[in-house]
Each structure stands twice: as structure tokens, then as C-alpha cells.
C-alpha positions as CSV (number, residue, x, y, z in Angstrom):
1,X,-45.2,-9.7,-47.8
2,X,-47.8,-9.8,-45.3
3,X,-49.4,-13.2,-44.4
4,X,-53.1,-14.1,-43.2
5,X,-53.1,-15.4,-39.7
6,X,-55.3,-18.9,-39.2
7,X,-56.4,-19.3,-35.6
8,X,-54.4,-18.2,-32.5
9,X,-51.0,-18.7,-33.8
10,X,-49.2,-16.4,-31.6
11,X,-50.2,-18.5,-28.6
12,X,-49.0,-21.8,-30.3
13,X,-45.7,-20.3,-31.6
14,X,-44.4,-19.3,-28.3
15,X,-40.3,-18.9,-28.1
16,X,-38.0,-17.4,-25.5
17,X,-35.4,-15.2,-27.3
18,X,-31.9,-15.7,-26.2
19,X,-29.5,-13.1,-25.1
20,X,-32.5,-10.6,-25.5
21,X,-31.4,-7.8,-23.1
22,X,-27.8,-8.1,-24.5
23,X,-29.1,-7.8,-28.3
24,X,-31.3,-4.8,-27.4
25,X,-28.4,-3.0,-25.5
26,X,-25.9,-3.7,-28.4
27,X,-28.3,-2.3,-31.2
28,X,-28.2,0.9,-29.5
29,X,-31.9,1.5,-30.3
30,X,-32.7,5.4,-31.1
31,X,-36.1,6.9,-31.3
32,X,-37.5,6.9,-34.8
33,X,-34.8,4.3,-36.1
34,X,-35.6,1.6,-38.6
35,X,-34.6,-1.9,-37.6
36,X,-34.5,-5.2,-39.4
37,X,-35.3,-8.4,-37.6
38,X,-34.0,-10.9,-40.3
39,X,-35.4,-14.0,-38.3
40,X,-38.4,-12.7,-36.6
41,X,-39.6,-16.1,-35.5
42,X,-42.2,-15.8,-33.0
43,X,-41.5,-12.0,-32.4
44,X,-39.5,-12.0,-29.3
45,X,-36.5,-9.7,-30.3
46,X,-38.9,-7.6,-32.4
47,X,-41.3,-7.0,-29.6
48,X,-38.4,-5.7,-27.4
49,X,-37.0,-3.7,-30.2
50,X,-40.7,-2.0,-30.5
51,X,-40.7,-1.2,-26.7
52,X,-37.3,0.1,-26.3
53,X,-37.9,3.7,-27.6
54,X,-40.7,5.5,-29.1
55,X,-41.3,5.6,-32.8
56,X,-39.4,2.7,-33.9
57,X,-40.0,1.3,-37.2
58,X,-39.2,-2.4,-37.9
59,X,-39.1,-5.0,-40.8
60,X,-39.4,-8.6,-39.9
61,X,-38.3,-11.5,-42.2
62,X,-38.9,-15.3,-41.8
63,X,-38.6,-18.2,-44.1
64,X,-41.3,-20.0,-41.9
65,X,-44.8,-19.1,-43.0
66,X,-46.2,-19.9,-39.6
67,X,-43.8,-18.0,-37.6
68,X,-44.2,-15.2,-39.8
69,X,-48.2,-15.3,-39.2
70,X,-47.6,-15.8,-35.5
71,X,-45.4,-12.7,-35.1
72,X,-47.8,-10.7,-37.2
73,X,-50.7,-11.7,-34.9
74,X,-48.4,-10.8,-32.0
75,X,-46.8,-7.5,-33.4
76,X,-49.6,-6.0,-35.0
77,X,-49.9,-4.4,-38.5
78,X,-47.6,-1.4,-38.3
79,X,-44.9,-3.3,-39.4
80,X,-43.4,-4.5,-42.7
81,X,-43.4,-8.3,-42.9
82,X,-41.5,-10.4,-45.7
83,X,-41.6,-14.0,-46.1
84,X,-38.4,-15.6,-47.4
85,X,-34.8,-16.4,-47.0
86,X,-32.8,-13.3,-45.5
87,X,-30.1,-13.7,-48.0
88,X,-32.7,-13.0,-51.0
89,X,-34.3,-9.9,-49.1
90,X,-33.7,-6.6,-50.9
91,X,-34.7,-3.5,-49.3
92,X,-36.2,-0.7,-51.4
93,X,-34.8,2.4,-50.9
94,X,-34.4,1.6,-47.1
95,X,-31.3,2.0,-44.7
96,X,-31.5,0.6,-41.3
97,X,-30.1,1.9,-37.9
98,X,-29.8,-1.8,-36.7
99,X,-29.9,-5.6,-38.0
100,X,-30.3,-8.6,-35.7
101,X,-30.6,-12.3,-36.8
102,X,-31.2,-15.1,-34.6
103,X,-29.9,-18.0,-36.3
104,X,-31.1,-21.9,-36.2
105,X,-34.4,-23.4,-35.4
106,X,-36.8,-22.1,-32.9
107,X,-38.3,-23.9,-30.1
108,X,-41.9,-23.7,-31.5
109,X,-40.1,-25.8,-34.6
110,X,-38.8,-28.4,-32.5
111,X,-42.0,-29.1,-30.6
112,X,-44.3,-29.3,-33.3
113,X,-43.8,-33.1,-34.3
114,X,-45.1,-32.6,-38.0
115,X,-42.2,-30.2,-38.9
116,X,-39.5,-33.2,-38.4
117,X,-36.8,-31.2,-36.7
118,X,-36.7,-33.3,-33.5
119,X,-36.4,-37.0,-32.9
120,X,-38.1,-36.9,-29.7
121,X,-41.4,-37.5,-31.4
122,X,-42.2,-39.7,-34.5
123,X,-42.7,-37.5,-37.7
124,X,-41.8,-37.5,-41.4
125,X,-38.5,-36.6,-42.2
126,X,-39.1,-33.1,-43.4
127,X,-36.9,-30.4,-41.7
128,X,-37.9,-27.6,-44.2
129,X,-38.1,-24.0,-42.8
130,X,-39.7,-23.0,-45.8
131,X,-42.1,-25.9,-46.6
132,X,-42.9,-24.4,-50.3
133,X,-39.2,-26.0,-51.2
134,X,-39.0,-29.5,-52.4
135,X,-35.7,-30.6,-50.9
136,X,-36.5,-32.5,-47.7
137,X,-34.4,-34.6,-45.2
138,X,-36.3,-37.8,-46.7
139,X,-34.7,-36.9,-50.0
140,X,-31.1,-36.7,-48.4
141,X,-31.4,-39.7,-46.2
142,X,-33.0,-42.1,-48.8
143,X,-31.5,-41.0,-52.1
144,X,-27.7,-39.5,-51.6
145,X,-25.0,-42.0,-51.9
146,X,-23.2,-43.0,-48.8
147,X,-20.1,-40.9,-49.4
148,X,-22.0,-37.9,-49.8
149,X,-24.2,-38.6,-46.8
150,X,-21.1,-39.6,-44.7
151,X,-19.4,-36.3,-45.9
152,X,-22.5,-34.2,-45.1
153,X,-22.6,-35.7,-41.7
154,X,-19.1,-35.3,-41.0
155,X,-18.8,-31.4,-42.4
156,X,-22.1,-30.0,-40.8
157,X,-22.7,-32.2,-38.0
158,X,-18.8,-32.4,-37.0
159,X,-19.6,-36.0,-36.4
160,X,-16.6,-38.2,-36.1
161,X,-18.7,-41.3,-36.3
162,X,-20.1,-40.1,-39.8
163,X,-18.7,-43.1,-42.1
164,X,-20.5,-45.8,-39.6
165,X,-23.7,-43.8,-39.5
166,X,-24.0,-43.3,-43.1
167,X,-23.3,-47.0,-43.9
168,X,-26.1,-48.1,-41.6
169,X,-28.3,-45.6,-43.0
170,X,-27.9,-46.8,-46.3
171,X,-28.2,-50.5,-45.3
172,X,-31.7,-49.8,-43.5
173,X,-33.3,-47.8,-46.3
174,X,-35.8,-46.4,-46.8
175,X,-36.3,-44.6,-43.3
176,X,-39.6,-42.7,-43.5
177,X,-39.6,-41.2,-39.9
178,X,-37.6,-39.2,-37.4
179,X,-37.8,-42.0,-35.1
180,X,-36.7,-44.5,-37.5
181,X,-33.7,-42.3,-38.5
182,X,-32.7,-41.7,-34.9
183,X,-32.6,-45.6,-34.0
184,X,-30.8,-46.4,-37.2
185,X,-28.1,-43.9,-36.0
186,X,-28.0,-45.3,-32.4
187,X,-27.5,-48.9,-33.9
188,X,-24.5,-47.8,-35.7
189,X,-22.5,-46.2,-32.7
190,X,-20.5,-48.1,-29.8
191,X,-22.8,-48.4,-26.4
192,X,-20.6,-45.9,-24.7
193,X,-21.4,-43.4,-27.3
194,X,-25.0,-44.3,-27.4
195,X,-25.3,-43.2,-23.6
196,X,-23.0,-40.1,-23.9
197,X,-23.9,-36.3,-22.8
198,X,-25.9,-35.9,-26.1
199,X,-28.1,-38.2,-28.0
200,X,-26.1,-39.9,-30.8
201,X,-28.4,-38.7,-33.2
202,X,-28.1,-35.0,-32.5
203,X,-25.4,-34.4,-34.6
204,X,-26.7,-35.9,-37.7
205,X,-29.8,-34.3,-37.4
206,X,-28.3,-31.0,-37.3
207,X,-26.2,-31.8,-40.4
208,X,-29.5,-32.6,-42.1
209,X,-31.4,-29.6,-41.1
210,X,-28.2,-27.4,-42.2
211,X,-28.3,-29.1,-45.5
212,X,-32.0,-29.1,-46.3
213,X,-32.1,-25.3,-45.5
214,X,-28.7,-24.6,-47.1
215,X,-28.2,-22.5,-43.7
216,X,-24.5,-21.7,-44.0
217,X,-24.5,-20.9,-47.7
218,X,-27.6,-18.6,-46.7
219,X,-25.6,-16.9,-43.9
220,X,-22.5,-16.3,-46.0
221,X,-24.8,-14.6,-48.8
222,X,-26.6,-12.6,-46.0
223,X,-23.6,-11.3,-44.2
224,X,-22.0,-10.2,-47.5
225,X,-24.9,-8.0,-48.4
226,X,-26.3,-6.9,-45.2
227,X,-23.8,-4.2,-44.2
228,X,-24.7,-2.3,-47.3
229,X,-28.1,-2.1,-45.6
230,X,-27.0,-0.2,-42.8
231,X,-26.6,3.5,-42.1
232,X,-23.1,4.6,-41.0
233,X,-22.9,4.1,-37.3
234,X,-25.6,1.3,-37.6
235,X,-24.9,-2.1,-36.0
236,X,-25.6,-5.5,-36.9
237,X,-25.9,-8.4,-34.4
238,X,-25.7,-12.2,-35.1
239,X,-26.7,-14.8,-32.5
240,X,-25.4,-18.2,-33.4
241,X,-25.5,-21.7,-32.0
242,X,-22.8,-23.8,-33.4
243,X,-19.2,-23.5,-34.0
244,X,-19.8,-23.6,-37.9
245,X,-22.2,-20.7,-37.9
246,X,-19.9,-18.6,-35.4
247,X,-16.9,-18.9,-37.3
248,X,-18.6,-17.6,-40.6
249,X,-20.1,-14.5,-38.4
250,X,-16.5,-13.8,-36.8
251,X,-14.5,-14.1,-40.0
252,X,-16.9,-12.2,-42.3
253,X,-17.2,-9.2,-39.7
254,X,-13.4,-9.3,-39.2
255,X,-12.8,-9.2,-43.0
256,X,-15.4,-6.5,-44.2
257,X,-14.3,-3.4,-45.3
258,X,-17.6,-1.8,-44.3
259,X,-17.6,-2.9,-40.4
260,X,-15.9,-2.6,-37.5
261,X,-15.9,-5.5,-35.0
262,X,-17.6,-4.1,-31.7
263,X,-17.4,-7.5,-29.8
264,X,-13.7,-9.0,-29.6
265,X,-15.2,-12.0,-28.2
266,X,-18.7,-13.4,-28.5
267,X,-21.5,-12.5,-25.7
268,X,-22.7,-15.4,-24.2
269,X,-25.6,-16.2,-21.8
270,X,-25.4,-15.7,-18.0
271,X,-25.9,-18.7,-15.6
272,X,-29.4,-17.5,-14.8
273,X,-30.5,-17.2,-18.3
274,X,-29.4,-20.6,-18.9
275,X,-31.3,-21.8,-16.1
276,X,-34.4,-20.4,-17.3
277,X,-33.7,-21.2,-20.9
278,X,-31.3,-23.9,-21.4
279,X,-31.1,-23.3,-25.3
280,X,-29.2,-20.2,-24.4
281,X,-26.4,-22.2,-23.4
282,X,-24.6,-22.7,-26.8
283,X,-25.6,-19.1,-28.0
284,X,-22.9,-16.6,-29.0
285,X,-23.7,-12.9,-30.0
286,X,-21.4,-11.0,-32.2
287,X,-21.9,-7.1,-33.1
288,X,-20.3,-5.0,-35.7
289,X,-20.8,-1.4,-36.7
290,X,-21.1,0.2,-40.1
291,X,-18.2,2.5,-40.8
292,X,-18.0,5.5,-43.4
């Protein structure tokens, strides 16, 4: 699905791809090959695929219309673009030599306050990657019952204080903005927890984002079908950013009858990359290869 570009989105939607060299090397890109970037974002990995060898074809997917428009502006028109959840994609008679997916939220999505992914700036509680969907973080925060909210924060955020946080959120409803929610969470936790290594709202915000976008369910559906899109010998690489995602990727690759695991242990960023791009610190890249 092509999308018109309004303004200079490419310059606004800048994102430094993590593990870029490792991803390109692992795909083993060949001249004339057809590749799928299932989470094109700002086009960082896609641009490297196109530059790797001559005459490469590329299909690019993203749920975020702004990201897709920026990628189209940056990468040009000789690429097939499709907007939607990668788990819903259906290639029409196409087999790929390689597939790459960089999971999670991109830097531009965090940085644009109106998207509601970050508590660093005041914004509506949105968190939708696809802004055409109806479910928002505000709906969950203000209308889910306390037990369901606590379970979500514990399961998706791996937050040990989920019960206390959910109780405080329910007691302070309605919460309309990211900053209001972050303050409610901070007020629910002990002082020592409040000044720890990460902000006390970090895990709750992660949990809400995962729930709003059905990220884990989508990943499971994608990994169940994506190996069938590969040619024999084609490779799939997944970059994840937290243990819930990485566990799904590891187990699916290991249990698939269509795939052979290439990375027994995940590839992680080197110190130099982490120094230049702190987001790379939590990134893990796993590869598997389609077998006959």
C-alpha cells in the first residue's frame, strides 16, 4: 500500500538502526534477491539492504503511517510498500531470500510527544502504532478493572510492584496525560524504588504499549507464518528489545520444522555501538534459515 508523503517527513522521522552491520551480514544478501523489511520504520535497515549489492528488490511494511511515508520519501518509489500489522501481510506469489524485523518503538515515535509513548513530555495517553485503531492507553488506564490492570503490568512489564501501581492508578482516575500517569506510578512506589536505575514508570509504560498494540500476539502470529514466505536457504532475522519478545523468537525458531537456528546465542551490540546509540544496549538479534 503506497502512501503520500506530506512535507519532509524523512528529516523529521530519523532513526539510527541497531545492530545494522550484524543484520546485513546475517541476511547474506545476494544480487537480484528479494527481501522483506517487516518493520521498515525510518528505513535504516532497508537502505543498507538496498546498498549491499546490485539489483535488490525490497518489500517494506510498517503499521505507522508516518514511518511508512518517511521511508517512502527516503528510499524512493522502486520499492513495494504495505501499511499494516506484519502478522496480517500476505505476499502475493512472492518468496523472499531474507526477512528482517526490528521490534519495538522507534526513536521518532518516542520523541514525538503527541504519540504518547514517553513520559518525558506531556501528551495524551495514546501509544497506538496504528492510529486508525480504537484502543488507546487511556482506555486501559481509565476503564480496566484493578485486577486486570495489575495483571497486565506484571505480565507485560515484569513489574513486581504491579498491584500497588494498579491500585494507585485506579484511585487517581481519570488520568489524561503521560505525565499524570507517570506521577501516579511514582507516588505508588517506595522512595528507594523511585530513584533507582530506571524511572519507576518505565515498566508500566512498556506494558501498556505492548497491550495497546497487541505486540506479543502479533509477533507470535508473524513468526508462525513468516518462514513459509522464505525460499530454501533464505534467512529471517529478528531484533528484540526485552525478554518477553526474545523468548518468543528463541522458542519459535527452535521449535519450527521449517527453520534451522543460526544463532545459538543472540547477537548483541558492541561497546562502540552502545556508546553511539544507547538504545542498542538491550537489543538482541537472532537468525534462522529456511530448510527444505
